[in-house]
MIKOLRO-451790 format. One record per residue (C-alpha): x, y, z. Coordinates in steps of 0.05 Angstrom, whole numbers, plus 32768, in hexadecimal, padded with zeros to 4 digits. Layout:
XYZ
...
This chain:
8C9489168A6D
8CBB89468A99
8CE789818A88
8D2E898A8AA1
8D1589A48AE4
8CEA89688AF1
8CA9898C8AE0
8C7689618ABC
8C60897E8A7A
8C3A89428A5E
8C2388FC8A70
8C1C88C78A3A
8BEB888D8A38
8BD488608A01
8BF3888B89CA
8BD588CC89E5
8BFB89078A02
8BD7892D8A39
8BF089718A50
8C01897F8A99
8C0A89C28ABC
8C3989B18AF5
8C4289E68B2B
8C5889ED8B73
8C8F89CA8B9A
8CA7898C8B76
8CA989678BB8
8C65897F8BCE
8C2A89508BD6
8C0B89498B91
8BC689648B82
8BAA894F8B3E
8B7989828B21
8B45896C8AED
8B2089A08AC4
8ADA899B8AA8
8AB489AF8A69
8AC489DB8A43
8B0489EF8A66
8B4B89D78A6A
8B8289D18A9E
8B888A1D8AA1
8B438A208AC2
8B688A148B04
8B938A528AFC
8B738A778B37
8B758A3B8B66
8BBB8A228B58
8BE28A5C8B78
8BBC8A518BB9
8BCB8A068BBB
8C148A0D8BA6
8C1C8A468BD8
8C068A148C0E
8C3F89E68BF9
8C1B89B68BCA
8C2F89A08B84
8BF689A98B53
8BEF89828B13
8BB7899C8AE6
8BA989698AB0
8B9489808A6A
8B6589458A5F
8B56891C8A21
8B2C894089EE
8B4D89828A02
8B9989768A00
8BB2897D89B8
8BD5893A89BC
8B99891589D8
8B5C892089AC
8B4488DC8992
8B0588E38968
8ADE88A5897C
8AA988AD89B2
8ABE886B89D1
8B02888889DF
8AE188B48A14
8AC0887E8A3F
8ACB88858A89
8B00884E8A8C
8B2C88758A5B
8B2488B68A80
8B3588968AC3
8B7288738AA5
8B8D88B78A8F
8B8988D18AD6
8BA888928AF2
8BE288998AC1
8BF188DE8ADC
8BEC88C78B25
8C1B888D8B16
8C4F88BD8AFB
8C4F88E78B3B
8C5688AD8B6B
8C1788838B68
8BE888AC8B94
8BCF88F48B95
8B9889208BAE
8B6589278B75
8B3A89648B68
8B09896A8B2E
8AD6899C8B14
8A9A898D8AE8
8AAD89528ABB
8AEF89518AE0
8AC989448B20
8AA4890A8B00
8AE888EE8AEA
8B0388F98B30
8AC988D38B4F
8AD488988B20
8B1F88998B2C
8B1388958B77
8AE1885C8B6E
8B0E88348B40
8B5288438B5F
8B4888568BA9
8B9188468BB8
8BA7887C8B87
8B7A88B38BA3
8B8F88D08BE6
8B5488FF8BEA
8B1D89158BBA
8B01895A8BB1
8AC8895B8B7F
8AB0899F8B67
8A6889AA8B4F
8A5B89618B3C
8A40892E8B6E
8A4F88E48B72
8A3B88C38B30
8A0588978B51
89E688D38B73
89E888FA8B32
89C588C28B0C
899088BB8B43
898489068B41
896889018AFB
892C88DB8B15
892588FD8B59
892F89478B49
893089788B10
897689648AFC
895F89458ABB
894589898AA4
898589AC8ABA
89AE897A8A92
898989838A50
89CB89968A2E
89E889518A3B
89B489368A0B
89BC896F89DA
8A07896289D6
89F8891C89BC
89E3893B8979
8A1989308945
8A3B896C8926
8A0789A1893A
8A2A89B98979
8A6B89BF8953
8A4989E38919
8A2E8A1B8943
8A708A1D8969
8A838A598993
8A3F8A7C898C
8A178A4989B5
8A508A3789E3
8A5E8A7E89F7
8A158A8B8A05
8A0D8A498A29
8A488A578A57
8A348A9F8A65
89EC8A8A8A77
8A0C8A598AA8
8A318A918ACC
8A748A918AA8
8A968AD48AA6
8AAE8AF68A66
8AF68AE78A78
8AE78A9E8A83
8AC08A9A8A42
8AFB8AB88A1D
8B278A808A38
8AF68A4D8A1D
8AF78A6E89D8
8B438A6E89D7
8B528A2C89FA
8B1A8A0189DF
8AF78A1D89A1
8B318A3F897E
8B5F8A068993
8B3189D4896F
8B2089AC89AD
8AD489B489AE
8AC289778984
8AEB894789AE
8AD8896A89EF
8A8F895A89DE
8AA2891189DB
8AA2890F8A27
8A5689168A21
8A4F88EC89E3
8A7288B08A04
8A3E88AD8A3B
8A1388778A19
8A5088498A1A
8A5D884D8A65
8A4888188A97
8A2088408ACA
8A1588038AF6
8A5D880B8B0A
8A4E88528B21
8A2988368B5E
8A68882B8B85
8A7C884F8BC4
8AB9887B8BC8
8AE788678C02
8B1688A38C05
8B0B88E48C2D
8AE089108C02
8AC789578BFC
8A91896D8BCC
8A8E89B88BBC
8A4C89CF8B9D
8A318A158B90
89EA8A2F8B96
89E98A558B54
89FD8A198B2A
89C98A178AF2
89E189D38AD8
89E589AA8B18
89AF89AB8B4D
89B189A08B98
8993895A8B9C
89D089338B86
8A0289578BB4
89D3894E8BEF
89CF89038BE1
8A1888F68BD4
8A3088E78C1A
8A1088A28C1A
8A3F88908BE0
8A7E88A18C07
8A97886F8C3A
8ACA889F8C57
8ACC88E58C76
8AA089128C4C
8A8F895C8C4A
8A5F89828C1E
8A7489CB8C15
8A3E89F98BF9
8A538A3B8BDB
8A1B8A6E8BDB
8A108A9A8B9E
8A468A7A8B74
8A3A8A608B2E
8A518A1E8B10
8A968A3A8B01
8AB18A338B47
8AFD8A2E8B38
8AFC8A728B16
8AC88A968B40
8AD58A7C8B87
8B1E8A668B86
8B2C8A798BCE
8AF08A538BE9
8AFF8A178BBD
8B498A178BD0
8B368A198C1A
8B0989DC8C10
8B4089B78BEB
8B7589C78C1F
8B4889B28C58
8B3D89708C36
8B8589618C23
8B9D89758C68
8B6A89488C89
8B4789838CAB
8B0489798C89
8ACC894F8CA7
């Protein structure tokens, strides 16, 4: 739904209302921004001014589980097909195709969207998370399984919610999140009541068909990964190119933690702009 100026404020699908932060020139090429766990659309606040200043229209989606009007309680409502369909609904509203950028879980969703709807994705910029097939393979061929211990811990019912902000704040800070970023998580996710449904992104994993993840992406793609990411190792990014049947570039940011959009916005924006302009490899 748009306001009187034509700005999108929400997108509706299957009875859910997802929030949209729509900025930049209305007639600019659209860039859809997908946040990760445990953040919301505001996580792109440092990147957006650079992209809009370059003439692009940014649409940061407040995804299901986070947006107040889109918090179904069932785990099955967070399977990958549903997450992709939300992104596709937004892209359809802005003309049927867009550049897609995602961080963390948003990157996973961006990969799947590009695999399932290549005609809707002009370019892909994935931040932190490698192609799903490379990520799955990394569990057996590297130490990624140990790094991803929390994905199993989040399967426990009720316990993560019961300890709430105490464990989440410590977990995020151990992973390199700043105090300012952690404060946003407390306000936007925990105090807003979004944590239980945000965790459903993890809890829906057993219901996904991972055989479908072994599909090549056919759109120009950039993967941005950082060396101080404690959650995601190097093996999967280094083995992602074989899953992209299109121009591909791996951008490695030295000394940056997992929280790239907030901590290296200039470098990330440069990588996005190079990709959407067709200047990247």
